[in-house]
C-alpha positions in Angstrom: 29.1 35.6 2.6 31.7 34.1 0.3 35.4 34.9 1.1 36.0 36.1 -2.5 33.1 38.6 -2.0 34.6 39.9 1.0 38.0 40.3 -0.6 36.3 42.3 -3.4 34.6 44.5 -1.0 37.8 45.5 0.7 39.6 46.0 -2.7 36.7 48.1 -4.4 34.7 49.6 -1.6 32.8 52.3 -3.6 31.2 50.4 -6.4 27.7 51.7 -7.2 24.8 49.8 -6.2 22.6 48.1 -8.9 18.6 48.4 -8.8 16.1 46.6 -11.0 18.2 44.0 -12.5 17.4 41.0 -10.3 14.0 39.8 -8.9 12.5 37.0 -6.7 9.4 35.7 -7.6 6.7 34.0 -5.3 8.1 30.4 -6.2 11.6 31.2 -5.3 12.9 31.8 -8.5 15.3 34.3 -9.7 15.0 36.4 -12.7 17.4 38.7 -14.5 15.7 42.0 -15.7 17.7 43.8 -18.3 17.1 47.2 -19.5 14.6 46.0 -22.3 12.7 44.0 -19.7 12.6 46.8 -17.3 11.2 49.0 -20.0 8.5 46.5 -20.9 6.9 46.8 -17.4 7.2 46.3 -13.8 7.9 43.1 -11.8 6.2 40.8 -11.5 4.0 41.7 -14.5 7.0 41.3 -16.7 9.4 38.9 -15.1 12.5 38.8 -17.3 14.8 35.7 -17.8 14.8 33.0 -15.1 18.2 32.2 -13.9 18.8 28.5 -14.5 22.4 28.2 -14.0 22.7 26.2 -10.9 26.2 27.5 -9.8 24.9 31.2 -10.4 21.8 30.5 -8.3 23.8 29.0 -5.5 26.2 32.0 -5.6 23.3 34.5 -5.2 21.7 32.6 -2.6 25.1 32.3 -0.4 25.3 36.1 -0.8 21.6 37.0 -0.3 21.5 39.7 2.5 19.3 42.5 3.8 20.5 46.2 4.8 19.1 48.3 7.8 16.3 49.6 5.5 14.9 46.2 4.7 16.0 46.1 1.2 17.4 42.7 0.2 20.1 42.4 -2.2 22.8 40.1 -3.7 26.5 41.0 -2.8 28.1 40.4 -6.4 31.6 41.0 -5.5 32.0 44.7 -4.5 28.5 45.5 -6.0 25.2 45.2 -4.3 22.6 44.0 -6.5 19.1 45.0 -5.1 16.3 42.4 -5.4 12.8 43.2 -6.4 10.4 40.9 -4.4 7.1 39.8 -5.7 5.8 38.8 -2.1 8.5 38.5 0.5 12.3 38.0 1.0 11.8 34.5 1.7 9.9 31.7 0.0 9.3 28.6 2.4 9.5 25.0 1.2 7.7 22.7 3.8 8.5 19.0 4.5 5.6 17.3 6.1 6.5 16.0 9.6 7.2 12.4 10.1 4.1 10.2 11.5 1.8 12.9 10.2 1.3 14.6 13.4 4.6 16.5 13.6 4.9 20.1 12.4 6.3 20.5 8.8 10.2 21.4 8.6 10.5 24.9 7.0 13.3 25.5 4.5 13.9 28.6 2.6 14.4 28.9 -1.2 18.1 29.3 -0.3 18.3 26.1 1.6 18.4 27.6 5.1 16.2 26.1 7.9 13.9 28.2 9.8 11.7 27.9 13.0 8.0 29.0 13.0 7.0 31.9 14.9 3.7 33.0 13.4 1.6 32.7 10.3 -0.3 35.4 8.3 -2.8 35.0 5.7 -3.5 37.8 3.0 -6.7 38.6 1.0 -5.5 36.4 -1.8 -5.3 33.5 0.3 -1.4 33.3 0.5 0.0 31.9 3.6 3.1 33.7 4.9 5.3 32.7 7.9 7.3 34.8 10.1 10.3 32.6 11.4 13.5 33.0 13.2 15.5 33.9 10.1 12.6 36.3 8.7 9.5 36.6 6.9 8.3 34.7 3.8 5.6 33.1 1.6 4.9 29.4 1.8 5.5 27.9 -1.7 2.2 27.1 -3.6 3.2 23.4 -3.8 3.5 22.9 0.0 0.1 24.3 1.0 -1.2 20.7 1.9 1.6 20.4 4.6 0.7 24.0 5.7 -2.9 23.2 5.8 -2.3 20.2 8.1 -0.5 22.5 10.6 -3.4 24.9 10.4 -6.1 22.2 10.8 -4.3 20.7 13.8 -4.2 24.1 15.6 -0.4 24.3 15.5 -0.6 27.4 13.2 -3.4 30.1 13.7 -3.0 32.5 10.8 -3.8 36.1 11.5 -5.5 37.8 8.7 -3.6 40.8 7.1 -3.8 43.1 4.0 -0.7 42.1 1.8 0.1 45.7 1.4 0.5 45.9 5.4 3.2 43.0 5.4 6.3 44.7 4.1 5.9 47.5 6.8 5.0 45.2 9.6 7.8 42.7 8.9 10.4 45.4 7.9 11.1 44.6 4.0 10.8 46.5 0.8 9.3 44.9 -2.2 11.1 47.3 -4.9 14.3 48.9 -3.4 14.9 52.3 -5.2 18.2 54.1 -5.6 
């Protein structure tokens, strides 16, 4: 967490939390969801405005955390801005291993590296990975590297209903006030 955020928390410890205004889609993109967008429909059916400002995305990603209830949030100064998730709290980007035989390197949408623990396949054919830093969805553009790990026998996905994954891995798709 940024030092400026820690200082703001000390200065204003009782700022109300914010819900419904920030979302993370299955490709690792952040979306702002103002009142008009929220009234138009639920996420991800109505996404909102994609955050394209690089420094704002980096600030969100440095201050992206989870509480004890499995609700993910962005600590914006003294305020927690809870995040609606399309699929999982992390979106994994994979880099194929050197020499073709090595396992792919795993990196989150926030730039954090992770170590593989297990693989899960939902009824929609989406591949999820449990890692040392948490649970996430493999980015659709990286399925070739994931398929190589599965075909080599290094990753053996377990079938699971998508609706069972949040409970199994301790996260909430839509934190409520």
